PDB file of N, CA, C and O in Angstrom:
ATOM      1  N   MET A   1      15.922  91.397 197.360  1.00  0.00           N
ATOM      2  CA  MET A   1      15.798  92.606 196.583  1.00  0.00           C
ATOM      3  C   MET A   1      17.191  93.193 196.333  1.00  0.00           C
ATOM      4  O   MET A   1      17.949  93.373 197.287  1.00  0.00           O
ATOM      5  N   PRO A   2      17.558  93.502 195.062  1.00  0.00           N
ATOM      6  CA  PRO A   2      18.899  94.010 194.780  1.00  0.00           C
ATOM      7  C   PRO A   2      19.094  95.418 195.317  1.00  0.00           C
ATOM      8  O   PRO A   2      18.155  96.213 195.378  1.00  0.00           O
ATOM      9  N   ASP A   3      20.311  95.708 195.699  1.00  0.00           N
ATOM     10  CA  ASP A   3      20.672  97.030 196.210  1.00  0.00           C
ATOM     11  C   ASP A   3      21.108  97.909 195.045  1.00  0.00           C
ATOM     12  O   ASP A   3      22.266  97.857 194.630  1.00  0.00           O
ATOM     13  N   HIS A   4      20.191  98.716 194.513  1.00  0.00           N
ATOM     14  CA  HIS A   4      20.484  99.569 193.363  1.00  0.00           C
ATOM     15  C   HIS A   4      21.290 100.803 193.745  1.00  0.00           C
ATOM     16  O   HIS A   4      21.749 101.532 192.867  1.00  0.00           O
ATOM     17  N   GLY A   5      21.464 101.043 195.005  1.00  0.00           N
ATOM     18  CA  GLY A   5      22.190 102.218 195.451  1.00  0.00           C
ATOM     19  C   GLY A   5      23.613 101.903 195.878  1.00  0.00           C
ATOM     20  O   GLY A   5      24.234 102.707 196.572  1.00  0.00           O
ATOM     21  N   ASN A   6      24.134 100.775 195.487  1.00  0.00           N
ATOM     22  CA  ASN A   6      25.475 100.380 195.890  1.00  0.00           C
ATOM     23  C   ASN A   6      26.522 101.196 195.141  1.00  0.00           C
ATOM     24  O   ASN A   6      26.866 100.884 194.000  1.00  0.00           O
ATOM     25  N   LYS A   7      27.022 102.235 195.788  1.00  0.00           N
ATOM     26  CA  LYS A   7      27.993 103.152 195.167  1.00  0.00           C
ATOM     27  C   LYS A   7      29.331 102.461 194.921  1.00  0.00           C
ATOM     28  O   LYS A   7      30.028 102.796 193.963  1.00  0.00           O
ATOM     29  N   ASP A   8      29.699 101.509 195.766  1.00  0.00           N
ATOM     30  CA  ASP A   8      30.959 100.799 195.575  1.00  0.00           C
ATOM     31  C   ASP A   8      30.953 100.022 194.261  1.00  0.00           C
ATOM     32  O   ASP A   8      31.937 100.025 193.521  1.00  0.00           O
ATOM     33  N   SER A   9      29.848  99.365 193.985  1.00  0.00           N
ATOM     34  CA  SER A   9      29.720  98.603 192.746  1.00  0.00           C
ATOM     35  C   SER A   9      29.784  99.525 191.536  1.00  0.00           C
ATOM     36  O   SER A   9      30.441  99.201 190.546  1.00  0.00           O
ATOM     37  N   GLU A  10      29.110 100.670 191.603  1.00  0.00           N
ATOM     38  CA  GLU A  10      29.142 101.632 190.505  1.00  0.00           C
ATOM     39  C   GLU A  10      30.549 102.174 190.294  1.00  0.00           C
ATOM     40  O   GLU A  10      30.998 102.335 189.159  1.00  0.00           O
ATOM     41  N   ALA A  11      31.232 102.449 191.379  1.00  0.00           N
ATOM     42  CA  ALA A  11      32.586 102.992 191.295  1.00  0.00           C
ATOM     43  C   ALA A  11      33.533 102.020 190.586  1.00  0.00           C
ATOM     44  O   ALA A  11      34.486 102.440 189.930  1.00  0.00           O
ATOM     45  N   VAL A  12      33.267 100.742 190.722  1.00  0.00           N
ATOM     46  CA  VAL A  12      34.104  99.724 190.082  1.00  0.00           C
ATOM     47  C   VAL A  12      33.697  99.522 188.623  1.00  0.00           C
ATOM     48  O   VAL A  12      34.550  99.489 187.735  1.00  0.00           O
ATOM     49  N   TRP A  13      32.412  99.387 188.380  1.00  0.00           N
ATOM     50  CA  TRP A  13      31.958  98.978 187.049  1.00  0.00           C
ATOM     51  C   TRP A  13      31.802 100.089 186.023  1.00  0.00           C
ATOM     52  O   TRP A  13      32.020  99.847 184.836  1.00  0.00           O
ATOM     53  N   LEU A  14      31.438 101.280 186.427  1.00  0.00           N
ATOM     54  CA  LEU A  14      31.259 102.353 185.446  1.00  0.00           C
ATOM     55  C   LEU A  14      32.538 102.673 184.669  1.00  0.00           C
ATOM     56  O   LEU A  14      32.466 102.840 183.452  1.00  0.00           O
ATOM     57  N   PRO A  15      33.705 102.767 185.314  1.00  0.00           N
ATOM     58  CA  PRO A  15      34.930 102.988 184.538  1.00  0.00           C
ATOM     59  C   PRO A  15      35.259 101.825 183.598  1.00  0.00           C
ATOM     60  O   PRO A  15      35.754 102.037 182.491  1.00  0.00           O
ATOM     61  N   VAL A  16      34.986 100.615 184.037  1.00  0.00           N
ATOM     62  CA  VAL A  16      35.233  99.442 183.187  1.00  0.00           C
ATOM     63  C   VAL A  16      34.343  99.496 181.947  1.00  0.00           C
ATOM     64  O   VAL A  16      34.802  99.250 180.832  1.00  0.00           O
ATOM     65  N   ILE A  17      33.087  99.815 182.150  1.00  0.00           N
ATOM     66  CA  ILE A  17      32.141  99.911 181.035  1.00  0.00           C
ATOM     67  C   ILE A  17      32.553 101.036 180.091  1.00  0.00           C
ATOM     68  O   ILE A  17      32.515 100.871 178.872  1.00  0.00           O
ATOM     69  N   GLY A  18      32.946 102.177 180.653  1.00  0.00           N
ATOM     70  CA  GLY A  18      33.375 103.309 179.840  1.00  0.00           C
ATOM     71  C   GLY A  18      34.585 102.972 178.979  1.00  0.00           C
ATOM     72  O   GLY A  18      34.622 103.312 177.796  1.00  0.00           O
ATOM     73  N   LYS A  19      35.567 102.310 179.564  1.00  0.00           N
ATOM     74  CA  LYS A  19      36.772 101.929 178.813  1.00  0.00           C
ATOM     75  C   LYS A  19      36.438 100.909 177.726  1.00  0.00           C
ATOM     76  O   LYS A  19      36.972 100.979 176.619  1.00  0.00           O
ATOM     77  N   ALA A  20      35.561  99.969 178.041  1.00  0.00           N
ATOM     78  CA  ALA A  20      35.165  98.966 177.056  1.00  0.00           C
ATOM     79  C   ALA A  20      34.450  99.617 175.874  1.00  0.00           C
ATOM     80  O   ALA A  20      34.706  99.267 174.722  1.00  0.00           O
ATOM     81  N   LEU A  21      33.565 100.553 176.155  1.00  0.00           N
ATOM     82  CA  LEU A  21      32.864 101.257 175.081  1.00  0.00           C
ATOM     83  C   LEU A  21      33.831 102.097 174.244  1.00  0.00           C
ATOM     84  O   LEU A  21      33.709 102.153 173.021  1.00  0.00           O
ATOM     85  N   ALA A  22      34.781 102.744 174.899  1.00  0.00           N
ATOM     86  CA  ALA A  22      35.779 103.534 174.171  1.00  0.00           C
ATOM     87  C   ALA A  22      36.600 102.626 173.256  1.00  0.00           C
ATOM     88  O   ALA A  22      36.896 102.997 172.120  1.00  0.00           O
ATOM     89  N   TYR A  23      36.967 101.450 173.738  1.00  0.00           N
ATOM     90  CA  TYR A  23      37.725 100.498 172.928  1.00  0.00           C
ATOM     91  C   TYR A  23      36.910 100.059 171.713  1.00  0.00           C
ATOM     92  O   TYR A  23      37.441  99.973 170.605  1.00  0.00           O
ATOM     93  N   ILE A  24      35.645  99.786 171.917  1.00  0.00           N
ATOM     94  CA  ILE A  24      34.766  99.386 170.801  1.00  0.00           C
ATOM     95  C   ILE A  24      34.664 100.526 169.788  1.00  0.00           C
ATOM     96  O   ILE A  24      34.708 100.291 168.580  1.00  0.00           O
ATOM     97  N   CYS A  25      34.529 101.750 170.273  1.00  0.00           N
ATOM     98  CA  CYS A  25      34.473 102.911 169.363  1.00  0.00           C
ATOM     99  C   CYS A  25      35.760 103.033 168.558  1.00  0.00           C
ATOM    100  O   CYS A  25      35.718 103.306 167.358  1.00  0.00           O
ATOM    101  N   LEU A  26      36.901 102.833 169.209  1.00  0.00           N
ATOM    102  CA  LEU A  26      38.185 102.900 168.508  1.00  0.00           C
ATOM    103  C   LEU A  26      38.270 101.820 167.436  1.00  0.00           C
ATOM    104  O   LEU A  26      38.706 102.093 166.318  1.00  0.00           O
ATOM    105  N   GLN A  27      37.862 100.607 167.763  1.00  0.00           N
ATOM    106  CA  GLN A  27      37.916  99.519 166.790  1.00  0.00           C
ATOM    107  C   GLN A  27      37.050  99.827 165.570  1.00  0.00           C
ATOM    108  O   GLN A  27      37.459  99.580 164.435  1.00  0.00           O
ATOM    109  N   GLU A  28      35.869 100.359 165.802  1.00  0.00           N
ATOM    110  CA  GLU A  28      34.965 100.693 164.703  1.00  0.00           C
ATOM    111  C   GLU A  28      35.522 101.850 163.868  1.00  0.00           C
ATOM    112  O   GLU A  28      35.457 101.827 162.639  1.00  0.00           O
ATOM    113  N   ALA A  29      36.069 102.855 164.547  1.00  0.00           N
ATOM    114  CA  ALA A  29      36.646 103.997 163.829  1.00  0.00           C
ATOM    115  C   ALA A  29      37.836 103.545 162.979  1.00  0.00           C
ATOM    116  O   ALA A  29      37.988 103.996 161.844  1.00  0.00           O
ATOM    117  N   GLN A  30      38.674 102.665 163.511  1.00  0.00           N
ATOM    118  CA  GLN A  30      39.818 102.143 162.756  1.00  0.00           C
ATOM    119  C   GLN A  30      39.352 101.333 161.553  1.00  0.00           C
ATOM    120  O   GLN A  30      39.975 101.380 160.493  1.00  0.00           O
ATOM    121  N   ARG A  31      38.281 100.606 161.709  1.00  0.00           N
ATOM    122  CA  ARG A  31      37.762  99.811 160.605  1.00  0.00           C
ATOM    123  C   ARG A  31      37.267 100.715 159.481  1.00  0.00           C
ATOM    124  O   ARG A  31      37.482 100.428 158.303  1.00  0.00           O
ATOM    125  N   ARG A  32      36.608 101.803 159.850  1.00  0.00           N
ATOM    126  CA  ARG A  32      36.033 102.701 158.849  1.00  0.00           C
ATOM    127  C   ARG A  32      37.071 103.613 158.197  1.00  0.00           C
ATOM    128  O   ARG A  32      37.006 103.868 156.994  1.00  0.00           O
ATOM    129  N   GLU A  33      38.023 104.101 158.986  1.00  0.00           N
ATOM    130  CA  GLU A  33      39.011 105.047 158.474  1.00  0.00           C
ATOM    131  C   GLU A  33      40.404 104.686 158.995  1.00  0.00           C
ATOM    132  O   GLU A  33      40.940 105.399 159.843  1.00  0.00           O
ATOM    133  N   PRO A  34      40.993 103.609 158.512  1.00  0.00           N
ATOM    134  CA  PRO A  34      42.266 103.148 159.054  1.00  0.00           C
ATOM    135  C   PRO A  34      43.405 104.164 158.932  1.00  0.00           C
ATOM    136  O   PRO A  34      44.317 104.168 159.759  1.00  0.00           O
ATOM    137  N   GLU A  35      43.363 105.017 157.917  1.00  0.00           N
ATOM    138  CA  GLU A  35      44.444 105.986 157.721  1.00  0.00           C
ATOM    139  C   GLU A  35      44.488 107.040 158.833  1.00  0.00           C
ATOM    140  O   GLU A  35      45.525 107.670 159.039  1.00  0.00           O
ATOM    141  N   LYS A  36      43.397 107.235 159.539  1.00  0.00           N
ATOM    142  CA  LYS A  36      43.355 108.215 160.628  1.00  0.00           C
ATOM    143  C   LYS A  36      43.912 107.660 161.933  1.00  0.00           C
ATOM    144  O   LYS A  36      44.102 108.411 162.890  1.00  0.00           O
ATOM    145  N   PHE A  37      44.173 106.367 161.985  1.00  0.00           N
ATOM    146  CA  PHE A  37      44.581 105.731 163.233  1.00  0.00           C
ATOM    147  C   PHE A  37      45.833 104.876 163.051  1.00  0.00           C
ATOM    148  O   PHE A  37      45.962 103.811 163.656  1.00  0.00           O
ATOM    149  N   GLU A  38      46.747 105.348 162.218  1.00  0.00           N
ATOM    150  CA  GLU A  38      47.955 104.571 161.939  1.00  0.00           C
ATOM    151  C   GLU A  38      48.949 104.591 163.094  1.00  0.00           C
ATOM    152  O   GLU A  38      49.683 103.622 163.290  1.00  0.00           O
ATOM    153  N   SER A  39      48.986 105.667 163.853  1.00  0.00           N
ATOM    154  CA  SER A  39      49.972 105.763 164.930  1.00  0.00           C
ATOM    155  C   SER A  39      49.324 105.577 166.301  1.00  0.00           C
ATOM    156  O   SER A  39      48.118 105.755 166.473  1.00  0.00           O
ATOM    157  N   VAL A  40      50.147 105.221 167.248  1.00  0.00           N
ATOM    158  CA  VAL A  40      49.699 105.081 168.640  1.00  0.00           C
ATOM    159  C   VAL A  40      49.151 106.419 169.120  1.00  0.00           C
ATOM    160  O   VAL A  40      48.117 106.465 169.787  1.00  0.00           O
ATOM    161  N   LEU A  41      49.838 107.505 168.786  1.00  0.00           N
ATOM    162  CA  LEU A  41      49.403 108.825 169.240  1.00  0.00           C
ATOM    163  C   LEU A  41      48.013 109.178 168.704  1.00  0.00           C
ATOM    164  O   LEU A  41      47.197 109.741 169.434  1.00  0.00           O
ATOM    165  N   GLN A  42      47.740 108.860 167.461  1.00  0.00           N
ATOM    166  CA  GLN A  42      46.417 109.132 166.888  1.00  0.00           C
ATOM    167  C   GLN A  42      45.332 108.348 167.623  1.00  0.00           C
ATOM    168  O   GLN A  42      44.250 108.871 167.890  1.00  0.00           O
ATOM    169  N   ARG A  43      45.629 107.092 167.947  1.00  0.00           N
ATOM    170  CA  ARG A  43      44.645 106.272 168.655  1.00  0.00           C
ATOM    171  C   ARG A  43      44.410 106.791 170.074  1.00  0.00           C
ATOM    172  O   ARG A  43      43.274 106.840 170.546  1.00  0.00           O
ATOM    173  N   VAL A  44      45.494 107.177 170.745  1.00  0.00           N
ATOM    174  CA  VAL A  44      45.370 107.696 172.108  1.00  0.00           C
ATOM    175  C   VAL A  44      44.597 109.013 172.105  1.00  0.00           C
ATOM    176  O   VAL A  44      43.730 109.223 172.953  1.00  0.00           O
ATOM    177  N   GLU A  45      44.901 109.894 171.167  1.00  0.00           N
ATOM    178  CA  GLU A  45      44.182 111.172 171.095  1.00  0.00           C
ATOM    179  C   GLU A  45      42.690 110.949 170.847  1.00  0.00           C
ATOM    180  O   GLU A  45      41.857 111.672 171.393  1.00  0.00           O
ATOM    181  N   PHE A  46      42.353 109.964 170.034  1.00  0.00           N
ATOM    182  CA  PHE A  46      40.940 109.638 169.802  1.00  0.00           C
ATOM    183  C   PHE A  46      40.286 109.197 171.110  1.00  0.00           C
ATOM    184  O   PHE A  46      39.198 109.662 171.451  1.00  0.00           O
ATOM    185  N   LEU A  47      40.944 108.309 171.833  1.00  0.00           N
ATOM    186  CA  LEU A  47      40.381 107.822 173.094  1.00  0.00           C
ATOM    187  C   LEU A  47      40.283 108.938 174.126  1.00  0.00           C
ATOM    188  O   LEU A  47      39.330 108.983 174.903  1.00  0.00           O
ATOM    189  N   GLU A  48      41.255 109.832 174.139  1.00  0.00           N
ATOM    190  CA  GLU A  48      41.192 110.976 175.047  1.00  0.00           C
ATOM    191  C   GLU A  48      40.001 111.862 174.696  1.00  0.00           C
ATOM    192  O   GLU A  48      39.356 112.421 175.583  1.00  0.00           O
ATOM    193  N   SER A  49      39.709 111.991 173.407  1.00  0.00           N
ATOM    194  CA  SER A  49      38.560 112.808 172.999  1.00  0.00           C
ATOM    195  C   SER A  49      37.240 112.191 173.464  1.00  0.00           C
ATOM    196  O   SER A  49      36.226 112.882 173.560  1.00  0.00           O
ATOM    197  N   LEU A  50      37.258 110.898 173.750  1.00  0.00           N
ATOM    198  CA  LEU A  50      36.068 110.215 174.278  1.00  0.00           C
ATOM    199  C   LEU A  50      35.997 110.297 175.800  1.00  0.00           C
ATOM    200  O   LEU A  50      35.027 109.839 176.404  1.00  0.00           O
ATOM    201  N   GLY A  51      37.023 110.880 176.422  1.00  0.00           N
ATOM    202  CA  GLY A  51      36.993 111.081 177.865  1.00  0.00           C
ATOM    203  C   GLY A  51      37.937 110.227 178.676  1.00  0.00           C
ATOM    204  O   GLY A  51      37.974 110.356 179.900  1.00  0.00           O
ATOM    205  N   LEU A  52      38.705 109.355 178.040  1.00  0.00           N
ATOM    206  CA  LEU A  52      39.657 108.557 178.791  1.00  0.00           C
ATOM    207  C   LEU A  52      40.866 109.418 179.150  1.00  0.00           C
ATOM    208  O   LEU A  52      41.226 110.337 178.415  1.00  0.00           O
ATOM    209  N   SER A  53      41.477 109.113 180.272  1.00  0.00           N
ATOM    210  CA  SER A  53      42.712 109.794 180.643  1.00  0.00           C
ATOM    211  C   SER A  53      43.818 109.287 179.723  1.00  0.00           C
ATOM    212  O   SER A  53      43.674 108.242 179.089  1.00  0.00           O
ATOM    213  N   ARG A  54      44.908 110.021 179.653  1.00  0.00           N
ATOM    214  CA  ARG A  54      46.032 109.584 178.813  1.00  0.00           C
ATOM    215  C   ARG A  54      46.536 108.219 179.271  1.00  0.00           C
ATOM    216  O   ARG A  54      46.873 107.371 178.445  1.00  0.00           O
ATOM    217  N   ASP A  55      46.587 108.006 180.580  1.00  0.00           N
ATOM    218  CA  ASP A  55      47.064 106.737 181.119  1.00  0.00           C
ATOM    219  C   ASP A  55      46.172 105.580 180.671  1.00  0.00           C
ATOM    220  O   ASP A  55      46.670 104.553 180.209  1.00  0.00           O
ATOM    221  N   HIS A  56      44.870 105.742 180.804  1.00  0.00           N
ATOM    222  CA  HIS A  56      43.950 104.674 180.403  1.00  0.00           C
ATOM    223  C   HIS A  56      43.944 104.486 178.888  1.00  0.00           C
ATOM    224  O   HIS A  56      43.902 103.355 178.404  1.00  0.00           O
ATOM    225  N   ALA A  57      43.986 105.585 178.140  1.00  0.00           N
ATOM    226  CA  ALA A  57      44.011 105.484 176.677  1.00  0.00           C
ATOM    227  C   ALA A  57      45.270 104.757 176.218  1.00  0.00           C
ATOM    228  O   ALA A  57      45.212 103.931 175.307  1.00  0.00           O
ATOM    229  N   ALA A  58      46.390 105.054 176.834  1.00  0.00           N
ATOM    230  CA  ALA A  58      47.652 104.388 176.480  1.00  0.00           C
ATOM    231  C   ALA A  58      47.562 102.893 176.773  1.00  0.00           C
ATOM    232  O   ALA A  58      48.015 102.074 175.973  1.00  0.00           O
ATOM    233  N   GLN A  59      46.987 102.539 177.901  1.00  0.00           N
ATOM    234  CA  GLN A  59      46.833 101.128 178.244  1.00  0.00           C
ATOM    235  C   GLN A  59      45.978 100.403 177.219  1.00  0.00           C
ATOM    236  O   GLN A  59      46.284  99.273 176.840  1.00  0.00           O
ATOM    237  N   VAL A  60      44.907 101.046 176.767  1.00  0.00           N
ATOM    238  CA  VAL A  60      44.000 100.425 175.801  1.00  0.00           C
ATOM    239  C   VAL A  60      44.734 100.097 174.505  1.00  0.00           C
ATOM    240  O   VAL A  60      44.473  99.062 173.892  1.00  0.00           O
ATOM    241  N   VAL A  61      45.654 100.972 174.083  1.00  0.00           N
ATOM    242  CA  VAL A  61      46.367 100.741 172.817  1.00  0.00           C
ATOM    243  C   VAL A  61      47.679  99.989 173.018  1.00  0.00           C
ATOM    244  O   VAL A  61      48.443  99.813 172.069  1.00  0.00           O
ATOM    245  N   GLY A  62      47.945  99.546 174.246  1.00  0.00           N
ATOM    246  CA  GLY A  62      49.125  98.728 174.513  1.00  0.00           C
ATOM    247  C   GLY A  62      50.397  99.529 174.717  1.00  0.00           C
ATOM    248  O   GLY A  62      51.484  99.064 174.377  1.00  0.00           O
ATOM    249  N   SER A  63      50.274 100.717 175.263  1.00  0.00           N
ATOM    250  CA  SER A  63      51.430 101.569 175.492  1.00  0.00           C
ATOM    251  C   SER A  63      51.388 102.070 176.934  1.00  0.00           C
ATOM    252  O   SER A  63      50.605 101.577 177.747  1.00  0.00           O
ATOM    253  N   SER A  64      52.232 103.049 177.246  1.00  0.00           N
ATOM    254  CA  SER A  64      52.220 103.655 178.576  1.00  0.00           C
ATOM    255  C   SER A  64      52.037 105.155 178.433  1.00  0.00           C
ATOM    256  O   SER A  64      52.322 105.727 177.381  1.00  0.00           O
ATOM    257  N   ALA A  65      51.568 105.782 179.481  1.00  0.00           N
ATOM    258  CA  ALA A  65      51.353 107.231 179.458  1.00  0.00           C
ATOM    259  C   ALA A  65      52.674 107.960 179.229  1.00  0.00           C
ATOM    260  O   ALA A  65      52.705 108.986 178.551  1.00  0.00           O
ATOM    261  N   LYS A  66      53.742 107.446 179.780  1.00  0.00           N
ATOM    262  CA  LYS A  66      55.061 108.073 179.616  1.00  0.00           C
ATOM    263  C   LYS A  66      55.498 108.016 178.154  1.00  0.00           C
ATOM    264  O   LYS A  66      55.983 109.010 177.612  1.00  0.00           O
ATOM    265  N   SER A  67      55.332 106.885 177.528  1.00  0.00           N
ATOM    266  CA  SER A  67      55.680 106.722 176.120  1.00  0.00           C
ATOM    267  C   SER A  67      54.831 107.632 175.236  1.00  0.00           C
ATOM    268  O   SER A  67      55.345 108.272 174.318  1.00  0.00           O
ATOM    269  N   VAL A  68      53.536 107.686 175.515  1.00  0.00           N
ATOM    270  CA  VAL A  68      52.633 108.539 174.740  1.00  0.00           C
ATOM    271  C   VAL A  68      52.994 110.004 174.948  1.00  0.00           C
ATOM    272  O   VAL A  68      52.932 110.799 174.010  1.00  0.00           O
ATOM    273  N   GLY A  69      53.368 110.362 176.165  1.00  0.00           N
ATOM    274  CA  GLY A  69      53.797 111.729 176.435  1.00  0.00           C
ATOM    275  C   GLY A  69      55.000 112.106 175.589  1.00  0.00           C
ATOM    276  O   GLY A  69      55.076 113.221 175.071  1.00  0.00           O
ATOM    277  N   GLU A  70      55.934 111.186 175.449  1.00  0.00           N
ATOM    278  CA  GLU A  70      57.121 111.429 174.607  1.00  0.00           C
ATOM    279  C   GLU A  70      56.734 111.540 173.141  1.00  0.00           C
ATOM    280  O   GLU A  70      57.255 112.402 172.434  1.00  0.00           O
ATOM    281  N   LEU A  71      55.840 110.696 172.672  1.00  0.00           N
ATOM    282  CA  LEU A  71      55.364 110.788 171.291  1.00  0.00           C
ATOM    283  C   LEU A  71      54.682 112.133 171.046  1.00  0.00           C
ATOM    284  O   LEU A  71      54.863 112.746 169.994  1.00  0.00           O
ATOM    285  N   HIS A  72      53.907 112.580 172.013  1.00  0.00           N
ATOM    286  CA  HIS A  72      53.216 113.864 171.900  1.00  0.00           C
ATOM    287  C   HIS A  72      54.232 115.011 171.850  1.00  0.00           C
ATOM    288  O   HIS A  72      54.094 115.936 171.049  1.00  0.00           O
ATOM    289  N   ARG A  73      55.248 114.941 172.708  1.00  0.00           N
ATOM    290  CA  ARG A  73      56.283 115.972 172.729  1.00  0.00           C
ATOM    291  C   ARG A  73      57.012 116.036 171.393  1.00  0.00           C
ATOM    292  O   ARG A  73      57.256 117.122 170.867  1.00  0.00           O
ATOM    293  N   ARG A  74      57.360 114.879 170.847  1.00  0.00           N
ATOM    294  CA  ARG A  74      58.063 114.835 169.554  1.00  0.00           C
ATOM    295  C   ARG A  74      57.194 115.374 168.420  1.00  0.00           C
ATOM    296  O   ARG A  74      57.680 116.095 167.548  1.00  0.00           O
ATOM    297  N   ALA A  75      55.917 115.026 168.433  1.00  0.00           N
ATOM    298  CA  ALA A  75      55.011 115.505 167.388  1.00  0.00           C
ATOM    299  C   ALA A  75      54.878 117.022 167.459  1.00  0.00           C
ATOM    300  O   ALA A  75      54.864 117.699 166.431  1.00  0.00           O
ATOM    301  N   LYS A  76      54.782 117.544 168.659  1.00  0.00           N
ATOM    302  CA  LYS A  76      54.676 118.988 168.862  1.00  0.00           C
ATOM    303  C   LYS A  76      55.959 119.675 168.377  1.00  0.00           C
ATOM    304  O   LYS A  76      55.910 120.729 167.742  1.00  0.00           O
ATOM    305  N   GLU A  77      57.089 119.066 168.683  1.00  0.00           N
ATOM    306  CA  GLU A  77      58.386 119.612 168.264  1.00  0.00           C
ATOM    307  C   GLU A  77      58.507 119.603 166.742  1.00  0.00           C
ATOM    308  O   GLU A  77      58.971 120.580 166.153  1.00  0.00           O
ATOM    309  N   ARG A  78      58.091 118.505 166.097  1.00  0.00           N
ATOM    310  CA  ARG A  78      58.138 118.424 164.630  1.00  0.00           C
ATOM    311  C   ARG A  78      57.246 119.488 164.005  1.00  0.00           C
ATOM    312  O   ARG A  78      57.619 120.130 163.023  1.00  0.00           O
ATOM    313  N   LYS A  79      56.085 119.663 164.577  1.00  0.00           N
ATOM    314  CA  LYS A  79      55.151 120.658 164.065  1.00  0.00           C
ATOM    315  C   LYS A  79      55.747 122.060 164.192  1.00  0.00           C
ATOM    316  O   LYS A  79      55.663 122.869 163.268  1.00  0.00           O
ATOM    317  N   LYS A  80      56.344 122.331 165.339  1.00  0.00           N
ATOM    318  CA  LYS A  80      56.956 123.639 165.579  1.00  0.00           C
ATOM    319  C   LYS A  80      58.136 123.859 164.635  1.00  0.00           C
ATOM    320  O   LYS A  80      58.257 124.933 164.046  1.00  0.00           O
ATOM    321  N   ASN A  81      58.994 122.877 164.483  1.00  0.00           N
ATOM    322  CA  ASN A  81      60.155 122.994 163.601  1.00  0.00           C
ATOM    323  C   ASN A  81      59.749 123.061 162.137  1.00  0.00           C
ATOM    324  O   ASN A  81      60.389 123.753 161.345  1.00  0.00           O
ATOM    325  N   GLY A  82      58.704 122.355 161.778  1.00  0.00           N
ATOM    326  CA  GLY A  82      58.197 122.405 160.403  1.00  0.00           C
ATOM    327  C   GLY A  82      57.684 123.792 160.076  1.00  0.00           C
ATOM    328  O   GLY A  82      57.885 124.283 158.965  1.00  0.00           O
ATOM    329  N   ALA A  83      57.030 124.425 161.023  1.00  0.00           N
ATOM    330  CA  ALA A  83      56.510 125.792 160.822  1.00  0.00           C
ATOM    331  C   ALA A  83      57.656 126.771 160.663  1.00  0.00           C
ATOM    332  O   ALA A  83      57.567 127.693 159.852  1.00  0.00           O
ATOM    333  N   LYS A  84      58.735 126.592 161.420  1.00  0.00           N
ATOM    334  CA  LYS A  84      59.899 127.478 161.303  1.00  0.00           C
ATOM    335  C   LYS A  84      60.568 127.322 159.940  1.00  0.00           C
ATOM    336  O   LYS A  84      60.952 128.307 159.310  1.00  0.00           O
ATOM    337  N   LYS A  85      60.702 126.076 159.495  1.00  0.00           N
ATOM    338  CA  LYS A  85      61.338 125.816 158.201  1.00  0.00           C
ATOM    339  C   LYS A  85      60.547 126.450 157.072  1.00  0.00           C
ATOM    340  O   LYS A  85      61.135 127.003 156.143  1.00  0.00           O
ATOM    341  N   LYS A  86      59.242 126.380 157.135  1.00  0.00           N
ATOM    342  CA  LYS A  86      58.418 126.969 156.096  1.00  0.00           C
ATOM    343  C   LYS A  86      58.579 128.475 156.045  1.00  0.00           C
ATOM    344  O   LYS A  86      58.605 129.059 154.962  1.00  0.00           O
ATOM    345  N   LYS A  87      58.689 129.115 157.208  1.00  0.00           N
ATOM    346  CA  LYS A  87      58.857 130.569 157.248  1.00  0.00           C
ATOM    347  C   LYS A  87      60.199 130.993 156.666  1.00  0.00           C
ATOM    348  O   LYS A  87      60.294 132.043 156.032  1.00  0.00           O
ATOM    349  N   VAL A  88      61.224 130.194 156.874  1.00  0.00           N
ATOM    350  CA  VAL A  88      62.561 130.501 156.374  1.00  0.00           C
ATOM    351  C   VAL A  88      62.588 130.459 154.860  1.00  0.00           C
ATOM    352  O   VAL A  88      63.288 131.256 154.236  1.00  0.00           O
ATOM    353  N   HIS A  89      61.842 129.546 154.255  1.00  0.00           N
ATOM    354  CA  HIS A  89      61.856 129.370 152.807  1.00  0.00           C
ATOM    355  C   HIS A  89      61.057 130.448 152.077  1.00  0.00           C
ATOM    356  O   HIS A  89      61.256 130.639 150.877  1.00  0.00           O
ATOM    357  N   HIS A  90      60.174 131.146 152.754  1.00  0.00           N
ATOM    358  CA  HIS A  90      59.329 132.144 152.084  1.00  0.00           C
ATOM    359  C   HIS A  90      59.956 133.478 152.080  1.00  0.00           C
ATOM    360  O   HIS A  90      59.378 134.430 151.556  1.00  0.00           O
TER     361      HIS A  90
END
């Protein structure tokens, strides 16, 4: 009789299943709307919205959490500087 209450097995397999499903969702989303997923940061943010940690999302897209953190910092900086430039011109 199988042991359906094996918490060790669940602890190992549930995260694997979750990451696999998130990867499949990303692949399907990229197929349907490729322009929304052109950058690594866009793909990681999508995976994070599905519940993956930044570290796991970065691994799925072939990057590292540190690299993604830097991309996020630069994007935030560009957004902030772009807003300042627009205010100066008005």
